[in-house]
N, C-alpha and C positions, 0 to 999 in steps of 0.2 A: 239255453231256451230248450223246454221240452216240445217233443216230438208228437205229433199224432198221429196214432194209427188205427187206421181205416179196418173195421173186421170185414173178411169177406164170406159171403153167404152162399152156403150151395144147394144150389136147387135138389131137391131129391129126386126129382125125374131125371132119366137117362133117354136121348134120341139116338136112334138107329144114322141118324144122317143131320148135321148142323151146318145149314148154311149162315157163313158172313156176308150181311150184303142183300137184301131185298130189290137190287136195281136190273139194269136189265138183262143180263144173264142170271142173276142170284134169284130174281123170280121164277124166270123157267125153269130152275136148277130146282128148283122147292117143289116146285107143279109135278116137275117128272118126279122125283124120289118118293114124293107122295102116292105120286099113281101107281108108281111100281109096289107100292106097300109097303115104305118106310117109316117108322116115325120121322116125323120132318116140322122141324123148327129153323124160321129163316128172321133175325135177328136185324134189323134195321133203325139206323139214325134219324131217319125223319120219320114224317105220317101216314107213304103209301109207299107202296111198291112201285116198281118200273124207273127208277134213277132215271136215267138220262131222257128216257122218254117224256116222263110224267112229270117229276121235280127241277128237271133243266128244260121242258117244255121243248125237247129237239123231233121237231114234227115238219112233214111225214117222214115217213121212214127211206131213203135213201133207197133206191132199187138194187138189186144185185143179182141179175139176169144174162143168161147165156143160150143163145140162140132162141128167145123168146118165150125161156120158161124159167120161174120165180127160181133159183138155187135152192133157199132156204121155205122148207114146208115145213109138215110136223106140227109143234104146238105154235108154231109164228101163223098158220091158216087157219086154225082154231081159234087164237087171238083174233085175227083179223075178221071171221066171219062173225064172231059175237059182237064186234066192238060196228059192224055193217048194221046187224040186228038192232042195235039202242038207237041206231043213224050217229053212232059219236067213230063211225069210219067210212069211207066211200071212194066206190071206184069211179075213175077220172074217163072221158069217151075216149080215150086213147088206151084202156085198162089197166093204167096204173093203180094197184089197188093197194097202196101203200099209206094214204091219205086217212088220219086222225087226230080225235081229240086227247087231249092228255089229262083232264080228267074223265075223263070216260075209261080212257084204259086204267085207273085208280083203282077204278070200282070192278071191271072186267077182273083185270089180273088176281086180284083180293078175293072176289069169289072162286074164280080158278082154283087157287090154292086151298079154301076154305072147304070145297066139294070133295075135290079129293083127298079131305081130310090130314090136310097138312097144319101146321100153327103157326103167327106170327107174333113176333115182340117188339111193339113199335120202341121208338124214342131210346133207342138202344147202344148205344156206343159199344164197339172193341176195345178192348183195352190191353189185354197180353195174352200168350197161350202158356199151358204149362205142360211142360215136354217130362216124358221118360224115353232117351235115346232118342229115336229118329221119329216117335210117334208122339203125334198131338192127343193130352190123356182129356183135357175140359181147355177151354178160355174163360179166361176172366173178363166179364164184359161192367157195363156204367150204364144206372139207369134210377129212377126216383126213388127205386130200393138199394143204392147206393153201389156197395162193388158187389156181384154174384159170380159165382162158378156156374158154367154150362159145359155136362157132361154129352158124349154121344161117341160114337164107333169109330166114323166118318164125318171130314169135315168138309167144306167146298169152301175158300175163299173167293168168294165175290165183291170184292171191295171198292174194284177197280183199280188201286194203286196197289196190291198186292200185301195190303196191310199184314195179314195174318202169318202169308208165307214168309214173311222177309223179317218178322217181327220173331219166328219160327228158326231163322239162319239160313233159310234155304237163297242161294245166289240170285242176281239179277243184277238187268241191267237197267239204265233212267235215261233217256234223251239221244240226239244222236252220239256221233264220235269225239266232241266238245262237250256235250253234255246236256245243250240246248234243246229246252222240248217245245213241242206243236205249241200254236197261240193257242189261249185261254177265250171263252165267247163268254157273256151275258147274256140271255135272250129275255124277249123279251114277250107282251101282249098288246096291242094296238086297237082298240073298243073306237065303236062310232065312227067306221071309215062309211062311207057309200060307195061299195064297190064297182057298182053299177059306172059310177062319174071315173071312178078310179080307174077301172078297167078299159076306158075311153080313152082315158089320158093316157096310159101306157100303150094303148095301140097307138096315138098319134106319135108318142116320142120312143117309136120303134122295136117297142117291145108287146107283139099283140099275145093277149090271155085270148085261152080258149074258152072258156065264161069266168063269169063275177063268182061262180064256187068255186071255179079251182086256178086260182091266181100263183104266180111265181116271176117275179121279177128280180132283177138283181145290178147291181156295179161291184165293180174290183177296178181302181186303180189301171189306167192303160190296158185292158186285156179287153177296148172295145165296145162298150157299153155304151150301147145309145143314150143312158142317164147319165154319162159322166159330165156333159158341161152344165148341168142343175148341178152337179156336187162341187164343182170347184168355184160359180157361182157362190152356193155356203158358204165355199171357205174365206173368199174374198170375202166376202160380206160378215165374216165373225161371226154366224152361226154353228159354223162345224168346222173342228178341226183337221189337219189334214190327215191323220189317220183316223180321221171316222168313214174314210174312202177306201180303206183298207179292203175291206171286207163288207159286203151289205146285199140282202135277201129277205126277202119275204113271201111269206106262204098262207095261202087261205087255210081256212082251220073247218072240218064238218062239225054243223051241231053249233056252232057261234056265228049265225051270219052276223056280216059289220065288222069282224072281227078278223086281223092282219099277225100271222106268226112270225117275227122276225128275228131272223140266224144272222147277229148281231148287237151291239158292239163286238171287235175285234178290240181285245184289251190292252194295257199298255206293255209292251215289247219286252219289259223286266220282270213283268207277271206272266211267265208261263210255267212255273213247275208246281202243280196243281196239288204233289204229294206235300205241299210244306202249308201249318197252319197262318202263319201271318200273311204269307200270297195269298190264300185263299181270301182272308179277309179285306185286304186292302182289293181284290180283286171285283167283290160286292162293292166296295164305294166304288173303285175307277168303272165299273160299270154303269152303275146307275147313273153318274154325273153324264157320262159318253151315252144312254138312253134321253138324257131332258135334251142335249142336243139334238138327238137326231128326230123325236118329237115337234120338238120346233120348227126344225127345215122341213118335216114333211104336212106339217100344217100350214105352213105358209109357201111351197113351192109343187105341192104332190093334191091336185085334184080330187074331191074325194076326201080329204085328212083333215080337213079346214074345222071342222068340228070335233076331230077325233080326241079320243082321250086315254089315258095310259090306264090300263085292263090290268096285268099283272108285269110285274117284275120276277120272272122266274126263281124260287126261292134257293135253287143247287146253282152255282157256277159249271158253265159246260165242261169239262175236261177231256184232251183229245188222246192224250197219251203222259204218260209219267212211268210209275216202274213195270218193268216187266220182267215177268220168272225165269231162267234159266232152267227149259226142261231138260226132259228125255231128248226130245226134239225140237230144236231151233229153227222154226221156219224162215225160211230168207227170201231176199227178195230174188235170186232166179230159181227158187224152189214156185214162185207165183208168175215170172216173165217165162218159164219155160213149162208151166202147166203142168207140175210135178203131180200124181197119183198117190195114193198109199192104200197099202189093204187095210190099216185101222183108221182109215179116214170117217170123220164125224161131223165133216161139213163141207161145202163146197161154195168157194168164190169166183166172182167176174168185176167186183168191184175194183178202182183201177187204184193204184198206188195216191196215194190223196194228201198228201205235206201241208199243213198249213203251217208258213214261218212266220215265226212271232217280228223279225224285224227288216219286211221288204224284201228279203232276200230271192231269186230267181229260184224256182222248184228245181229239184233234184233228180226230178226223171221228167221222163216223157211221157201223153197220153195218147201217141199211137206211133207203129213202126213196125216192123216187119218180123219181129220176134212171135212166137204163137201166140203169148199172154190177147194179142190186138184184134184174136178172132172174132168176129160176132158170134160163134158158139163156145169159145174156148172157155175153160175153168180152171184152179186149181185146184188140189184139197188141205185141209188140216186135221193131221192128224190124233188120235187119243193120244200119244205119246206130248206133243204139244201143253197139255194140261197138267203135267205130273212136275212137280217141280224137284230137282234134285235134291238129295238129302232129309225127302220127308217120305213117310211112309202110307199115312193114310189123308192123306191131302190134294185137292185137286183144286187149280185155277182158271178155269173159263173167263171170258170177255177178255177186252182188252188190254188186260194185262198176262195173255198167257204168253206162251215162249213164242219170241218172234223177233229180231231187227229190229233197228228203229223204222227202216224204209217196210216190209212187211209187215209190222203190224198196222201203218194208216192203210193198209187196203182192206184187211180184218178186221178190224176197231167199229165198225160199222154197225149198228140198233140190231138187224135180222142176221150177222154173224154171232153175235154174244148170245140172241137165244137160241140158234143151235148148238154153240156151244154147251148153254149151262142146259140144255135138254140130256146133252150126252153125259156129263156130268153129274147131272141128277140120276140118273137110270142110272149108271156105273156105281154110283156109292152107294146108291140102294143096294146093289149087286153086292157090293164088297159088305157090310153090315149085315145081309140074310145069309151070304158065304162064309162070312169069316175072315175073308179077303183081303190085301194089302192092295191099292191104287194101283200094282204092278202085276197083281196078279190076275187084275181083267180082262178076257181075251179080246183084244180089241177087234178081233174082224169076225168074235158072235156079237160086240157090240155096235157096230155097223149096221151087222145084218137086221137086229132089233130094233135100230134105231128107224129101217128102212120099213119094217111091219110097222110103223107105228109111222107113216106117210110123212119120213123123211125121205127128199129127193139124192137120194146115194145110190 
């Protein structure tokens, strides 16, 4: 049988920084690199920047606060301000500035990149690296033009799954000690909700809301939610499956009156490896079926939702953890619990260890105690070295696949930390290209100082 060989077209242009994946960390990395003066290209598989926050509809941002101060500032603050200017972001009466509209974020991130002089190539999938020793010379991508070779000085792997680094031979870890990953979710938007009536209903059911504009309600089996009896009725009636109550959470969305964003359903336990293609495909199918059950349940049991309708399935599965590089520094649970700091710190974190187990086991950690991390003004730091994969000289890996143990990753994986890691990686990559450095040649202490001068809380 004849084998068809596809030609690879080499793009004649050469970039200084090439970001693979325009998601939560990647968009910020590209903006940061472009603002630092580097010729920057970000390649993105879907049609919008923002990843988890936009294409997976994960809103609002989870708070990361120590002593009443937001720990992620810099580009994150600029993004929030621009969202508020468009009324696609909001600050609630309690001072939480993390509410945002995923559709608005798509536009704002894109404009921030273009204004900085960066370029984006949408609908383009990473295929393979081209190596010269420990250096990535180019990558091969696939899009409507076929197979295309793209060249750059420094690469940022912001795929979320460490695709570039792993395919280039970098060591990695995945899952816990048994190989089990955190649970997957598929979010959805419910439209046509009478939020005044829903807010009053929730108040009667023991979950009072600050206002219909800033709603948050939840239910998890056996966690003391006042809504659990309703879910038990739904299961008994056959509207819900038992696992539909494993995790349920709803939020209002700025700029979308009458819309609730749901951080659920949690998907079938066997569907937990978000770096496996067949699993992702089955996850979309499983998630949509579960969403249909939840909508029927909400329409029947939740006042204000009687005439609601599906506004949107998230086009991207919500993935919390897959591959994690083994880097120059492996962040550990002990680093978090004992609030370790580093001279080359690029980010501070006080978000808790937050492991979503897919099979209903008890959590592997405590949320309070006497260790330093449980103080209200505590934080630990993430070093620049956690973005440097072993065995590669010109690749940085920010975001949820940075170098961390399974437990530590569950604390640093949230979007605002990914923003901060991406911003640091972008600036470091720009320096590498402009000064002819390898990623290990960047002075982490100098990088920290430059990030602080740009507004980072370091």
